C-alpha positions in Angstrom: -22.5 -76.2 20.4 -23.6 -73.3 18.3 -23.2 -73.7 14.5 -20.8 -71.3 12.8 -21.4 -68.9 10.0 -18.7 -67.0 8.2 -18.9 -63.4 7.1 -16.7 -62.1 4.3 -16.9 -58.4 5.1 -16.5 -55.2 3.2 -17.2 -51.7 4.4 -20.3 -50.2 5.9 -22.6 -51.3 8.7 -24.2 -54.4 7.0 -21.5 -56.9 8.3 -21.9 -55.5 11.8 -25.8 -55.7 11.7 -25.7 -59.2 10.3 -23.2 -60.4 12.9 -25.4 -59.2 15.7 -28.5 -60.8 14.2 -26.7 -64.1 13.6 -25.5 -64.2 17.2 -29.0 -63.6 18.4 -30.1 -66.5 16.2 -27.6 -68.7 18.1 -24.8 -68.8 15.6 -21.1 -68.4 16.2 -19.7 -65.7 13.9 -16.4 -66.1 12.1 -15.4 -62.8 10.3 -12.9 -62.2 7.5 -12.5 -58.4 7.2 -10.8 -56.6 4.3 -8.1 -54.1 5.1 -8.9 -50.6 4.0 -12.6 -51.4 3.8 -14.0 -53.1 6.9 -14.3 -51.2 10.2 -12.1 -52.4 13.1 -15.1 -52.5 15.4 -16.2 -55.7 13.6 -13.8 -57.7 15.7 -16.0 -56.9 18.8 -18.9 -58.9 17.4 -16.9 -61.9 16.1 -16.1 -65.2 17.8 -13.2 -65.6 15.5 -11.7 -62.8 13.3 -9.0 -62.4 10.6 -7.9 -59.5 8.4 -7.1 -60.1 4.7 -6.1 -58.0 1.8 -8.2 -57.7 -1.4 -7.6 -60.8 -3.5 -6.4 -63.2 -0.8 -8.8 -66.0 -1.5 -6.5 -68.7 -0.3 -6.1 -67.1 3.1 -9.9 -66.8 3.5 -10.4 -70.5 2.6 -7.7 -71.7 5.0 -9.1 -69.6 7.8 -12.6 -70.9 7.3 -11.4 -74.5 7.1 -9.4 -74.0 10.3 -12.5 -72.6 12.0 -14.7 -75.4 10.5 -17.0 -72.9 8.7 -19.3 -74.5 6.2 -21.6 -71.5 5.5 -20.8 -67.9 4.7 -22.2 -64.7 3.4 -20.8 -61.7 1.5 -21.6 -58.4 3.2 -20.6 -54.8 2.8 -19.0 -52.6 0.2 -15.7 -52.9 -1.6 -14.5 -49.8 -3.4 -14.6 -51.0 -7.0 -11.8 -48.8 -8.3 -9.4 -50.6 -6.0 -9.2 -53.4 -8.5 -6.8 -51.2 -10.5 -4.4 -50.5 -7.7 -4.8 -52.3 -4.4 -5.4 -56.0 -5.3 -2.7 -58.1 -3.7 -3.9 -61.7 -4.5 -2.3 -64.8 -3.1 -1.8 -67.8 -5.5 -5.4 -69.0 -5.1 -6.8 -65.5 -5.8 -4.4 -64.9 -8.7 -5.4 -68.2 -10.3 -9.1 -67.3 -10.0 -8.6 -63.8 -11.3 -6.8 -65.1 -14.4 -9.8 -67.4 -15.2 -12.3 -64.5 -15.2 -12.8 -63.2 -18.7 -15.3 -60.4 -17.9 -14.4 -58.5 -14.8 -17.7 -57.1 -13.9 -19.4 -57.4 -10.5 -21.5 -60.5 -11.2 -18.7 -62.4 -12.9 -16.2 -61.7 -10.2 -18.6 -62.5 -7.3 -20.0 -65.6 -8.8 -16.6 -67.0 -9.6 -15.5 -66.2 -6.0 -18.7 -68.0 -4.7 -18.1 -71.0 -6.9 -14.6 -71.4 -5.5 -15.9 -71.4 -2.0 -18.6 -73.9 -2.9 -15.9 -76.2 -4.3 -14.2 -76.0 -1.0 -17.4 -77.1 0.8 -18.3 -73.6 2.0 -21.9 -72.7 1.0 -22.6 -69.0 0.2 -26.0 -68.0 1.6 -28.3 -65.0 0.8 -27.0 -61.8 2.4 -30.5 -61.0 3.7 -30.6 -64.1 6.0 -31.7 -62.8 9.5 -32.1 -59.3 8.1 -35.2 -59.3 5.9 -36.5 -56.2 7.7 -33.8 -54.2 5.9 -35.4 -54.7 2.5 -36.7 -51.5 1.0 -40.5 -51.3 1.6 -43.1 -50.5 -1.1 -44.9 -47.2 -1.5 -44.1 -43.6 -0.6 -42.0 -43.3 2.5 -41.6 -39.6 2.6 -44.2 -36.9 3.5 -44.0 -35.5 0.0 -45.4 -37.5 -2.9 -44.1 -37.5 -6.5 -46.0 -35.2 -8.8 -47.1 -36.2 -12.3 -43.8 -35.2 -14.0 -41.7 -37.0 -11.4 -43.8 -40.1 -11.8 -43.0 -40.1 -15.5 -39.3 -39.8 -14.7 -39.5 -42.6 -12.2 -41.1 -44.9 -14.7 -38.7 -43.9 -17.4 -35.7 -44.2 -15.1 -36.8 -47.6 -13.9 -36.7 -49.0 -17.4 -33.4 -47.4 -18.2 -31.8 -48.6 -15.0 -33.1 -52.1 -15.7 -31.5 -52.1 -19.1 -28.2 -50.9 -17.7 -28.3 -53.6 -15.0 -28.8 -56.2 -17.7 -25.4 -55.3 -19.0 -24.0 -55.6 -15.5 -22.7 -52.0 -15.6 -24.6 -50.5 -12.6 -27.9 -50.3 -10.8 -28.6 -46.6 -10.7 -29.5 -43.8 -13.2 -30.2 -40.1 -12.7 -32.8 -38.6 -14.9 -34.6 -35.4 -15.5 -37.6 -34.7 -17.8 -37.3 -38.1 -19.5 -33.6 -37.8 -20.2 -30.8 -39.9 -18.7 -28.1 -37.5 -17.3 -25.9 -40.1 -15.5 -25.5 -43.8 -15.4 -23.7 -45.6 -12.5 -20.6 -47.5 -13.4 -17.6 -48.4 -11.3 -17.6 -45.1 -9.3 -20.7 -46.1 -7.3 -24.1 -44.6 -6.5 -23.1 -41.5 -4.5 -20.7 -40.3 -7.2 -23.3 -40.9 -9.9 -25.9 -38.8 -8.0 -23.4 -35.9 -7.6 -22.4 -36.1 -11.3 -25.9 -36.4 -12.5 -27.3 -33.8 -10.1 -24.8 -31.2 -11.4 -25.8 -32.0 -15.0 -29.5 -31.9 -14.2 -29.2 -28.5 -12.5 -31.5 -29.4 -9.6 -34.7 -31.5 -9.6 -32.9 -34.7 -10.6 -34.7 -38.0 -10.1 -32.5 -40.9 -8.8 -33.7 -44.4 -9.7 -32.0 -47.6 -8.3 -33.1 -51.1 -9.2 -31.9 -54.7 -9.0 -30.2 -56.3 -11.9 -32.2 -58.8 -13.9 -31.5 -62.2 -12.3 -30.1 -60.5 -9.2 -28.3 -63.0 -6.9 -29.3 -62.3 -3.3 -26.1 -63.7 -2.1 -24.2 -60.6 -3.0 -24.2 -57.0 -4.5 -27.8 -56.0 -3.6 -28.5 -52.4 -4.2 -28.4 -50.3 -1.0 -29.4 -46.8 0.1 -29.0 -44.9 3.3 -28.0 -41.6 4.9 -25.2 -41.0 2.4 -27.6 -41.3 -0.4 -29.8 -38.5 0.9 -26.7 -36.4 1.8 -25.5 -36.8 -1.8 -28.9 -35.8 -3.2 -29.1 -32.8 -0.9 -25.7 -31.6 -2.1 -27.0 -31.3 -5.7 -30.6 -30.5 -4.9 -32.0 -33.7 -6.3 -35.7 -34.2 -5.6 -36.7 -37.8 -5.9 -35.2 -41.2 -4.8 -37.0 -44.2 -6.3 -35.8 -47.6 -5.3 -37.1 -51.1 -6.3 -39.0 -52.4 -3.3 -38.1 -55.7 -1.8 -35.0 -56.1 -3.9 -32.6 -53.7 -2.2 -31.4 -52.7 1.2 -32.4 -49.6 3.3 -30.2 -48.6 6.1 -31.0 -46.2 9.0 -34.6 -45.9 7.7 -36.0 -43.5 10.3 -33.1 -41.0 10.2 -32.9 -41.2 6.4 -36.6 -40.4 5.9 -36.5 -37.6 8.4 -33.6 -36.0 6.6 -35.4 -36.5 3.3 -38.5 -34.8 4.6 -36.5 -31.9 5.9 -34.9 -31.4 2.5 -38.2 -31.9 0.6 -37.0 -35.1 -1.1 -39.5 -37.7 -2.2 -38.6 -41.3 -1.3 -40.5 -44.1 -2.8 -40.3 -47.9 -3.1 -41.3 -49.1 -6.6 -42.9 -52.5 -7.3 -42.8 -54.1 -10.7 -46.0 -56.1 -11.3 -46.0 -59.4 -13.3 -47.3 -57.5 -16.3 -44.5 -55.0 -16.2 -46.5 -52.2 -14.8 -45.0 -50.2 -11.9 -46.8 -49.3 -8.7 -45.7 -46.9 -6.0 
């Protein structure tokens, strides 16, 4: 009998890709999908499937217990602004929510994971079976960053790291050694558009992991929509921390970046703090 693995799914293609990879690895896949976030097609790659509303922790736990799930992963996006209007917690979810003093990403997700662990459900790294989706090191585009852009990448990397340390966001938009936008609850694409307008073209977008990033959840991710947002405001560089974030639709994304003259680069931080790319 194949062992089971649970997926607590948000939006985007990550849950679908993981489910396919897990099944190829010989696992039965049990999916909990969030209404208003997850795609209905997810059910087609699940051995067992259930819909929940945001905040229904008790329902998730009961479903996993019924399906005898002992391992799970958190995958996909949840629109963060929904916490102000669309959370409909059950008693278990409400109890947990009231215990969380700082309602930032890491605090919420770690508390959620801790509750699952208490119920005998281990939360595994989200990159299990999908290590090939990690952002590679080096210049991926035809175009390379010029001297000024390299300075902005290095500056933006340090600024983004500082913002991440505060658990505010993982992305900044800079131009000529000035921060023009910082990601918060609105997400990366909205940050790019806002920062791009302020930068008046030639913006440099930098996205990094948070210090102490937990690979079980909330890894930075980029893909086609990232490039589309950059094209909209004529941003010129996308620099992402290599090996610490996800890259979706790599070939198509790089092709579109090349067509738009956008530099795409994976940045590595060396043990001495120096950056290479």
